C-alpha atoms as one frame of an Amber mdcrd trajectory, in Angstrom:
protein
   3.753  -1.052  16.015   2.059  -3.333  13.567   1.710  -0.521  11.085   5.349
   0.379  11.369   6.536  -3.198  11.105   4.313  -3.849   8.073   5.510  -0.845
   6.075   9.173  -1.409   6.812   9.167  -5.219   6.491  12.247  -6.333   4.600
  12.059  -7.524   1.031  14.894  -7.645  -1.410  13.114  -5.267  -3.839  12.533
  -2.583  -1.183  15.866  -0.898  -1.882  15.776  -1.355  -5.697  15.376   1.639
  -8.023  12.152   2.062  -9.961  13.701   0.682 -13.167  14.522  -2.665 -11.450
  11.484  -2.834  -9.384   9.200  -2.378 -12.453  10.621  -5.641 -13.802   9.201
  -7.654 -10.884   6.035  -9.582 -11.346   3.245  -8.712  -8.991   2.870 -12.372
  -7.943   6.588 -12.404  -6.959   6.222  -9.466  -4.453   5.046 -11.915  -1.833
   3.151  -9.321   0.223   0.198  -9.894   2.466  -2.359  -7.934   4.472  -1.355
  -9.688   7.688   1.170  -7.890   9.802   0.645  -4.467   8.072  -1.319  -1.426
   8.821  -4.067  -2.698   6.521  -4.743  -5.460   9.123  -5.558  -2.804  11.601
  -7.922  -1.144   9.148  -9.665  -4.368   8.447  -9.907  -5.083  12.126 -11.543
  -1.639  12.694 -14.066  -2.351   9.891 -15.036  -5.599  11.621 -15.250  -3.835
  14.949 -17.512  -1.302  13.488 -19.677  -4.085  12.041 -19.690  -5.879  15.356
 -20.653  -2.722  17.204 -23.838  -2.697  14.978 -24.401  -6.334  15.790 -23.829
  -7.378  12.169 -22.481 -10.847  11.993 -21.430 -10.762   8.382 -17.746 -10.143
   7.662 -16.651  -9.439   4.144 -13.419 -11.410   3.377 -10.531  -9.277   1.959
  -7.693 -10.000  -0.361  -4.935  -8.214  -2.333  -5.540  -7.403  -5.927  -4.381
  -4.621  -8.294  -7.070  -2.179  -7.343 -10.032  -1.494  -4.971 -13.257  -3.316
  -6.076 -16.052  -5.584  -4.869 -17.209  -8.142  -7.480 -20.977  -8.369  -8.057
 -20.919 -12.051  -7.380 -18.591 -12.169  -4.432 -19.315 -10.539  -1.000 -15.795
  -9.390  -0.331 -13.330  -6.623  -0.820 -10.217  -6.416  -2.886  -7.535  -4.068
  -1.578  -4.645  -2.799  -3.848  -1.390  -4.461  -3.189   0.631  -1.226  -3.183
  -0.735  -0.357   0.239   1.102  -3.304   1.884   4.554  -1.614   1.796   6.109
   1.871   1.938   8.235   1.139  -1.129   5.266   0.103  -3.116   3.319   3.213
  -2.110   6.262   5.281  -3.253   6.223   3.588  -6.630   2.505   4.040  -6.884
   2.906   7.781  -6.161   5.761   8.001  -8.670   3.864   6.250 -11.395   0.251
   7.532 -10.718   1.005  10.753  -8.914  -1.090   9.794  -5.803  -1.946   6.920
  -3.543  -5.663   6.051  -3.292  -6.433   4.952   0.291  -2.834   5.694   1.398
  -3.834   7.191   4.776  -5.656   5.571   7.614  -8.681   7.869   7.191  -8.772
   7.476   3.520  -8.415   3.734   3.697 -11.337   3.469   6.237 -13.598   5.564
   4.040 -13.017   3.231   1.096 -13.348   0.078   3.220 -16.791   1.223   4.643
 -17.940   2.012   1.044 -16.805  -1.340  -0.281 -18.339  -3.090   2.786 -21.666
  -1.596   1.654 -21.169  -3.192  -1.813 -20.235  -6.509  -0.160 -23.351  -6.529
   2.002 -25.469  -5.637  -0.990 -23.993  -8.638  -2.788 -24.272 -10.982   0.181
 -27.893 -10.300   0.978 -29.136  -9.255  -2.410 -30.934  -6.280  -0.878 -31.267
  -4.576  -4.188 -34.184  -6.940  -4.985 -36.412  -5.364  -2.339 -39.067  -2.948
  -3.406 -38.317  -0.510  -0.684 -34.613  -0.468  -1.696 -35.548   0.155  -5.275
 -38.031   2.944  -4.457 -35.252   4.798  -2.467 -32.156   4.057  -4.572 -33.439
   3.046  -7.934 -32.857  -0.003 -10.098 -29.525  -1.752  -9.421 -29.729  -3.175
 -12.990 -29.449   0.312 -14.433 -26.510   0.594 -16.690 -23.538   2.567 -15.278
 -23.504   5.883 -17.118 -20.694   6.933 -19.460 -20.699  10.332 -17.594 -22.929
  11.778 -14.913 -23.409  15.318 -14.007 -23.433  15.642 -10.159 -25.597  18.351
  -8.451 -23.498  19.732  -5.687 -26.531  21.309  -3.974 -28.674  18.151  -3.914
 -29.824  16.825  -0.677 -31.096  13.621  -2.145 -27.807  11.753  -1.484 -25.267
  11.555   1.229 -21.824  13.074   0.810 -18.975  10.643   1.660 -16.419  10.130
  -1.086 -15.388  12.916  -3.307 -17.285  14.170  -6.434 -20.687  13.518  -5.021
 -20.080   9.817  -5.972 -23.518   8.662  -4.524 -25.185  10.332  -7.550 -23.486
   8.185 -10.112 -25.517   4.977  -9.822 -28.013   3.290  -7.351 -25.441   0.816
  -6.206 -22.998   3.609  -5.403 -25.784   5.571  -3.639 -26.471   2.547  -1.352
 -22.691   1.932  -0.742 -22.213   5.623   0.214 -25.232   5.659   2.376 -24.137
   2.514   4.144 -20.603   4.063   4.690 -22.152   7.204   6.321 -24.340   5.000
   8.432 -21.570   2.707   9.634 -19.058   5.519  10.256 -20.984   7.109  13.045
 -23.858   5.827  15.242 -25.449   9.223  15.831 -23.685  11.897  13.799 -25.646
  11.190  10.600 -29.003  11.993  12.188 -27.684  15.446  13.021 -25.860  16.201
   9.845 -28.655  14.983   7.501 -31.574  16.328   9.543 -34.120  17.845   7.090
 -32.350  16.206   4.045 -34.397  13.867   1.798 -31.340  11.633   2.095 -32.092
  10.936   5.719 -34.861   8.525   4.507 -32.200   6.341   2.896 -30.148   6.377
   6.095 -33.109   5.395   8.230 -33.938   2.679   5.727 -30.273   1.379   6.004
 -30.618   1.476   9.810 -33.791  -0.571   9.606 -32.417  -2.970   7.007 -29.200
  -3.674   8.869 -31.283  -4.584  11.956 -33.049  -7.149   9.791 -30.034  -8.678
   8.073 -27.631  -8.403  11.044 -28.274 -11.962  12.091 -29.378 -13.427   8.711
 -27.517 -15.949   6.704 -26.139 -14.469   3.452 -27.661 -15.570   0.195 -24.339
 -15.323  -1.595 -21.421 -16.901   0.349 -18.664 -17.197  -2.188 -15.074 -16.846
  -0.775 -13.532 -16.347  -4.238 -10.772 -13.821  -4.553 -10.958 -12.621  -8.202
  -7.734 -10.959  -9.551  -5.747 -11.793  -6.419  -2.126 -10.953  -6.589  -1.045
 -14.604  -6.640  -2.579 -14.849 -10.077  -1.187 -11.616 -11.394   1.921 -12.654
 -13.332   2.433  -9.444 -15.222   5.249  -7.116 -14.153   4.761  -3.923 -12.299
   5.907  -2.174 -15.473   3.179  -3.754 -17.428   0.548  -3.035 -14.776   1.418
   0.772 -14.786   1.416   0.841 -18.523  -2.102  -0.546 -18.528  -3.412   1.810
 -15.943  -1.815   4.892 -17.590  -3.429   3.814 -20.836  -6.897   4.200 -19.194
  -6.085   7.874 -18.642  -4.744   8.561 -22.084  -7.235  10.974 -23.701  -8.074
  10.370 -27.464 -10.003  13.446 -28.287  -7.809  16.715 -27.902  -9.622  18.649
 -30.655 -12.793  18.756 -28.531 -11.179  21.183 -26.202 -10.519  23.918 -28.847
 -13.681  26.032 -28.310 -13.264  26.074 -24.535  -9.554  26.769 -24.697 -10.137
  29.772 -26.891 -12.683  31.206 -24.471  -9.734  31.281 -21.860  -6.775  32.044
 -23.940  -6.389  34.262 -26.935  -5.388  33.859 -30.634  -5.696  37.559 -31.285
  -2.603  39.280 -32.983  -2.665  41.957 -30.292  -1.592  39.310 -27.779   1.284
  37.873 -29.864   3.856  39.220 -27.459   2.223  37.615 -24.383   3.396  34.264
 -22.910   2.296  31.175 -24.940  -0.646  29.512 -23.235   1.170  26.134 -23.536
   4.138  27.620 -21.604   1.840  29.159 -19.119   0.187  25.741 -18.420   3.533
  23.905 -18.239   4.758  26.474 -15.690   1.634  26.061 -13.640   1.222  22.343
 -14.302   1.695  20.957 -10.784  -0.346  23.621  -9.135  -3.339  23.150 -11.478
  -3.107  19.342 -11.217  -3.102  19.406  -7.439  -5.839  22.038  -7.305  -8.200
  19.865  -9.509  -7.284  16.710  -7.542  -8.263  18.367  -4.277 -11.614  19.401
  -5.852 -12.428  16.062  -7.461 -10.598  13.414  -5.539  -9.409  11.856  -8.775
  -6.177  10.401  -9.702  -3.772  13.167 -10.621  -2.425  10.910 -13.475  -5.895
  11.204 -15.131  -5.890  14.939 -14.764  -2.289  15.129 -16.010  -3.272  13.154
 -19.217  -6.099  15.586 -20.044  -3.835  18.492 -19.170  -1.162  17.207 -21.594
  -3.564  17.182 -24.455  -4.780  20.643 -23.564  -1.199  21.875 -23.623  -0.646
  20.319 -26.986  -3.763  21.920 -28.467  -2.781  25.326 -27.092   0.562  24.971
 -28.825  -1.024  23.930 -32.156  -3.683  26.676 -31.980  -0.851  29.237 -31.060
  -2.888  30.497 -28.120  -1.575  33.181 -25.830  -2.156  33.954 -22.011  -3.791
  37.237 -22.615  -5.246  38.010 -19.148  -4.414  38.276 -15.405  -2.618  35.158
 -14.261  -4.856  34.432 -11.233  -7.991  34.571 -13.357  -6.529  32.459 -16.101
  -5.552  29.754 -13.574  -8.967  29.733 -11.960 -10.833  29.582 -15.270  -8.551
  26.893 -16.609  -8.810  24.790 -13.396 -12.625  24.857 -13.762 -12.394  23.759
 -17.363  -9.808  20.963 -16.497 -12.180  19.742 -13.794 -15.091  19.394 -16.170
 -13.131  17.706 -18.919 -11.397  15.303 -16.512 -14.721  14.216 -15.122 -16.103
  13.539 -18.525 -12.965  11.727 -19.638 -12.895   9.500 -16.642 -16.484   8.468
 -16.906 -16.052   7.813 -20.617 -12.859   5.833 -20.280 -13.323   4.244 -16.832
 -13.539   0.520 -16.226 -16.949  -0.738 -14.900 -16.309  -4.434 -14.990 -16.739
  -4.492 -11.288 -18.460  -2.149  -8.848 -15.618  -0.046  -7.652 -14.393   3.437
  -6.934
């Protein structure tokens, strides 16, 4: 009932078209976590912590994206999850809704709770933590190359995210540990990653009743302070996914499509990609878990390069789609980790 009431709560802007809604300032939305389905998710997170006898409760607030600041043991939740109309706008603008389902939201909350606990108790200073996860001070990489077959890390969020940085490795390990009291022992039996899970199990017993070293209740980037319009907000977010290096795709595109005169009567590669654009975008999104808008930005540049190079779709359609989807996955991953914001530890 709470979830249904929260998502259908009446606001004047709920029936407005996108063009009018985009003119509203985020601070004027007047939305809150209380009374929505998000409150149930936060309550479940707190219940899971209580079941593990952990007294610490990360505070939560609404911001413009998911994150956990390094100096604040709390969790920022994106404002668009508070109302069905805002989730619809998010999907229209960004092509998907991160954390828009109960299961997806809980996975992210557990992950961010791991960051919050790390911040609260400063566990990254411990030698054992560093020997298992690495140095938290290590700079976030511009790009990382995941090893899908590796058993050194747990698998929780998409794209083998635990492999990107020691802090993410700990947050992912914590999320797996918190999500099930016993399943992780079975799933990760024989994996080197189980040493990390066993360490988290031991560590949480120690900090469960401890007083946090960092107790700030600040709420950085809270929506009450976000006076930009929704239109400006989405312009900024889309700019993060606007690729700036289309010519770097040329050699790979020529391996898939043809510039040979013998294929001049075949369908233009740019037309082929536009015709299959939605299917390719959704396929790569399923593989990687990334925003479809990021994938679409890279795809747009590839379509443009295919047109400028006058490439043709000279092979079987099924093979071309598969080969191109693999290329799009690799290029999107590199683009995201070159362009992504790392001001805070976040997804």
